[in-house]
Structures are given as structure tokens and as C-alpha cells.
N, C-alpha and C positions, 0 to 999 in steps of 0.2 A: 362328318366330312362333307356331306352333300350340302349342308347349310352354308358352310364356308365358301364353297365354290359358287353359290348363288350371289354372294356379296363381293367377289373379287373384282369383277368388271366395274360395278358402280363405285367401289372404293378407289379403283385406279383412275376413273374419270374425275372423281372428287379430288384426288391428289393432283392431277394435272391442272384442274381449275384453281386450286389453292396455290400451287406453285406459280401459275401464270399471274395470279393476283399479287402475290408477294413480290415478284420480279417486274410487275407492271408491264406485262407482255400483252399485246393485242391478240387475243386468242383467235378471233375470226379471221383476221388478216394472215396470221400464221397458218391457219387451216387452209385458206385459199392458196397460199404459196405452195404448201405441201401437195394439195390436190393438183395444182398446175404442174408441179414437178413430176407427180405420178403419171399424169397423162403424157407428158413429154417422154418419160422413161418407157411407157407402154409403146409409143410410136418408134422408139429406138430399138426395142427388142423384138417388135412384131416381125420384121423380115427374117430374123434368125429362127424364130419359132415356126413361122410358116414354112421356111425351107426344111426344117427338121421334120415337121409333120408330113410334108410332101415326100421327102426322101424315105421316111419310114413306111408310108403307105405304098410307095413304089416297090420297096424291097419286099414287104410282106406279100403284096399281090403278084410278085414275080414267081412265087412258089419255089424259089431257089433253095430254101431250107429243106423243103420236102425232098427235093432231088438229092441234096447232100446226105440227108439222114437215111435215105434208102440204102446208101452204100455203107453207112456206119452201123446199121441195125444188127448185123451178126456180131460185131465186136461188142456192142453194148449188151446184147443178149447174153453173151458169154460171161460178162461181169455182173449180170442181173441188175443193170441200171435201166430204169424205164425210159424208153425212147421218147415218150410224150413230154418229158421235162426239157428236152434239148432246145426246142424253139424258145422257151422262156429263158434259158441260160444264154442264148445267143442274142436275143432281142433286148434283154434287160439293160445293157449299156446304152442302148439307143432310145428306148421309149418305156417310161414307167407305166403309162396307160395301156399300151399294148400288152405288157407283161401282166398287168392286173386282169386284163381280159383273158389271157391264156390261163392264168391261175384260177380264175373263176370257172373256166371250162374244165380244168383239171378237177376242181372241187365238185362240179356237177357230175362228171363222169366217174371219178374214183372215190370221192368223198374227202372232206378235209382231214379226217383222221387216218387216212390210208398212208402208206409209205410215200406215194407220189405227192399226195396233198401236203404232207409234212415237209417233204423235200422242196416243194414249191414255196411254201411259207418261209422256210429257212433261206432259200435262195433269194427271195424278195428282201429279206432283212440283211443278208450278207453282201449285197451288191448295190450299186448305185447307177443312176442313169448318166454315165460319164459324158457321152457325146452330147446329149441334150443339155447338160449343165454347162459344158464348155461353149456350146453354140449360144446358149442363152446369156451367160455371164460375160463371156468375151465379146459376144456380138453387141451387148448393151453398152459396153465401154469402148467398142471399136478396136479391140486388140486383134491384130492379124498374125502376130508371131507368138504361137502358143508354147514354143520351145519344147519342154519335156512334159507338159501338162497332159497331153493326150496319151503318151506312152505310159506315164506313171499311173494315170487313171485306169487305163485298160489292164495294166498289170495288176493293180489293186482289185479290179473286177475279176480277173482270172483267179487270183488267190481267194477271193470271196466265193467264187463258184466252187472251187476245189474244197474250201472249208465247209460250204453248205452240204456238199456230198458227203464229206468225211463225218461231219457232226451228225447228220441225219442217219447215216448207216451205223455210226457208233452207238447212238442212243435208241434208234427205232428199227434198225435193220437186222 
């Protein structure tokens, strides 16, 4: 299987070249048009990405989550849910990179095979970065009325968070 994977990209490039020759396409000109379109797309989505990064950093540095979790600690201790997973659950719809950093910290503190480590991994797979995706994709095509996209995405994230807790405690708890 490893040998096949070494040849996939060269075969794909060869296929593109043969296809272009057959259809008499100017490959270099098409490449330049695609590169130009890619740069234009980058400039269109940059403000949305910068705004999301700024908002995420502002939120994380406000220590608001730590304040909220201090009140929820007795409730989660009663249900034996580790409180250290909650920042990841709340930040996941906003930023994938921030949750990867939180998950890495959980792995360093508790280990990847601990209940918290497995819960973090399951949470990472069961949810998506909804707000980031909406800002990126809708911002790149200048959609201002998202209608139900945000509420549907956040609902899916909430279901994913609950599913991650349920699945982890079912199999590992």
C-alpha cells in the first residue's frame, strides 16, 4: 500500500498533463488564471479570518470561561465530568486551533489514554468550527444574511458535544 501512495501524485499530474494535451488546453495560462483567482480569494476572505482570530483571542484572554466554570464545578463534579474539558467544548465552535491547543494541554496533563484525553479526542471529532466556517465561507462570497446557518450549526455542535460525552462515557467511563 505504501508503494501505491508514492505514485498517486505523479500519476495525477500525468493525468492532468495528458488531459490538457488531448483537449489542447494551455496549461501554463490556466495555471496563472487559477493562481490569480486564488490570490483574489485570499484577499476576500482575509478580513473574515482576521476578525475571527481577533474575536477568539479577545474571548480567550478575557478569562470569562474560567469565571463561568468556577460556578459549574460542583455540578460537574457530581456527575463525574472533568471540568478541564469544558473550555474545549465551548471554544470548539469558534476555533479549531484553540481547541487543538487545549487538547494538547489535556494530553500533556492527563495523557491521551485517560478518560479526559479520550473525551477530548472524541469531542474534536464530533464537532466542527461552525462560527469560523460561517465567517470564512460566507465572508468570502459576501453573504450577510445567514438565515438559519448559525443556529443549525450551533445546534449540531451541541448535539456533537453531548454525543462525545455519551460515547466516551459509554465506552471508556
